[in-house]
N, C-alpha and C positions, 0 to 999 in steps of 0.2 A: 473619343476615350479609349485605352486600352480594355480588350475585352478580360472580364475574370470567369475562369472555369474553374468549379470546386471538385477537386478529386475526393470521392467519397469511400476511398478503399478502407481507410482506418475506422469509418464507422462499419462498414463490414467486417474489419480484424475483431473489433468489438464483440459484434455479434456472435460471431462462429468462436470465440472463446467460449463460450457459454452452452453453443446449440440454440436453437429456437428461431424466434424475430425480435429479439430485444437485444438493441437498439433498432429499430425500422429504419432501414435506410430509404425507402419511399417517402415515409415521412418528414425526415430530415431533411431530404434533397427538397421538400417543399417548402422547409422553412429557408434553405437555402437559397433559391431561388423566388421568394418572395422578399427576401431580405437584399435583392437588386443584382446579385449574380447574372451574368449571362449565360452561364452553361453548366453541365455537369460532365466532369470526367472519369471515368472507371479505368483499371488497367486488369483484366481478368487473364492471372496466370493459370499456365495449365495444373498445377496443385490445388486451385480452387482456395488459398489461405484465407484471402479475402472476397473480392467479388467473385462470385462463381455464375455459371451459364444462365442460371435460371435469374440472377438479379441483372443481368443484360438484358434480358427480354423485357422483365417487368419494369425495370428503368426506362424502356423505349416506349412502352406503351404507358406510362406516365407522365413520362414527356408529352408525346403525343394528343392526351387529354390536357395538359397544363396547358399547351400549346393553342388548341384548340378554343380554351376559355379565354388566353389573353389576347390573342390576335382578333378577338370580336370587341376586346376595350380598347384597341389600338397600340398594344404594347406587342415591342419586338420580339419575333422569336427566340426562345432558350434553346440553344446548343447542344448538341453529344457528340463526346470527342471519346472515342475507344482506343486506347492505347494497347500495345503488344508488338509480338517477337514476328519477323516475317516467316510465317510459318503456313502450313496448311490445315493446321489447326485455328490459327487465329482467322486468317483468311476466310473460312467457312462462316465459322462467329460473325464477322463483319460483315458479310455478304448478306446474311439472313436478319442481323438487328439494324442494316441501313443508317448508321449514324449520318450526321453533318461530316464528321471529320473521323480520319482515322490516321492515329500518329504511330509510324512505325519506329521500334524501340529495341535495339540489341541488349539481347538477353544472355548472360552467362548461367552456368550451372551453380547453384547453390547460392548467388547471390541476394541479399536481404532487400535492394532496392537498385534504379538503375542508375549506374556509375559512370557511364563514360557513353559517347556517341558513335555512330557508324565510322569504322575505319576503312575509309577507299584505299588506303596503301593495297588493302588484300583484292584481288581482282575478282574473286568469288563472292565480297560482297556487292559488287553491280550487279552482278549475273543472278545472285540470288533477288535482289529487291527487284529488277525490272518485270519481271512477270507478275508479281503480287501487287506493283504500283499500277500496272497497265490494266488487268482486271479490276481494280478499285476506282482507277478513273470512267472507267466503260460503264462502271455500276452508279457513276454520277456523285460518288463519294471523294472529299477532298483529301488531300494526302498530305501529311507532315511527317519529315524524317528527323529523329534526333539528332544532334549535330552538335560539335566543340568548335570553339571559336576560329581553328585553323580554315579560313575563308577558301585555301586551295581548292577545296575539294567541292565548292558548291557548285561548280558549272557540272559536274557529275550529278547532283540531284535535280538541275533543271534538264541535263538528258534523259534521266529516267522519266521525268514527266511530272515530280511530284510538285506539288504548289506553295508549299511552305517549307521550312524548317524549324525545330524548336531548339531553340537553344539551352544546353545543359549548364544551370546554373551553379550547379553544387562547387567548384572551385569558386566562383565569386561571394557566395554565399561563407566558405571557410575564412577567406581572406577578411572578408566584413566581420565575421566572428571575430579574428584577431583583433582587429582596428577597421576603426573607418575610414581612416587614410590608406590601410591595404586593400580597403575594398576597391575606392575609387581608382587606384591601380589598375587593379584587376578590370574594373569595370570600362576601362580604357580599348580592352580587347573585345570586350562586347560590342562595343560602337562600333569600330572598326568591321566586326563582322556582320553588323545589322546593315552597314551603309554598302557592302560590298554585295550580300544577298538582295538587298533592295533594287540596285544596280543590275542585279542578273534576273530582277523581276520575281524574287521569292519572296514571298509575305515571311512575316518573323515573328515566332511564340517564344516564349521561354518559360521555364521551370524546373525547380528542385530548388528545396528549401530557402524560397521566398517568404519573407515575411513583412510586416509593417515598418520594420527599422531597417531592414536592406533595400526595400523598396522606395524608403526616403531618395536612394540615387537610383535604383535601377529603372523605376517608374521614366527617366528621361530617357531610356535608351530610346533611339530614334526608330521611327516604323514600326513601335511595337505592336503587333495586334492583339497578342493576345497571351496571358500567362495562366498555366496549369498548376494551382495549390492546395497541396491536400494537408502532409503531414504538419507543418507549423501551423496552420490554420485552425486544425482541429486542435491541436495542443491547445493554441490560445484560447479556442472556447471553453476550455474544460476552466478556463477563472474569467472570461467575459461572458461567458453565453454565445452559443450560434447566430444570434441575429447582429449584435451587438458587434460582432467580430468581424463578419462578412460584409458589414456596413464599415467597420474601419480599414479594411482593405482597399475598399471602394473608393474610398475616401483617399487614400494615399497614393491610387491609382490615377485617379482625377486630377488632384493636386501638382503633381510632379515637384515636389517641392526644393529647391534651391540645395545647392552643398556645397 
């Protein structure tokens, strides 16, 4: 089954809008995992507008305790995925937190959210990523790169030593919002990308604006190992509650409904 890692950035955004510790990122992370999610994702930006450096380490400690408890019950370990830009700041943070996975994401000044994959047409991209990927791999951290569906550049990912790509699904979600038919046409690009990635030995993750509607289609992506979902999952939880929402995402991922 495709793994569900829930991005808790929006919980931190709500907390930070008022200050203090309400809502609790840790308490809601516990509800998310108790509801069956396979992991927690954070994207600690340099301005700390949602996840802070303190959050990164508190979540790490929480996951260590949580995993110690559940492994005694024969339940599989829950993973920690940290997303961020390829910078010295981010590298230092990740090496201290030691997550299971680091997802490197291109970040441009002033962006609201990630909206593009790495551009390997620019030779500086490879040179910037190479030492960071090497250090993360030596530390035993799985590395994923945020990529679009243009599979011509996946060989560069392999050369860097990254183990997975995370497909940027914003365009797919946008097309699906217009109509299911447009979404299905867009999905073909992702199918081709996933097949190429798998042939090259890369694992396939995906994320951005996935929800229980468009996952009816996207959950059928070949070789899909993990989805990282935050904004739309949290928005749905305002209506249905967090536990019910997480379980509804897991149900769609497990069923892979025909379309």
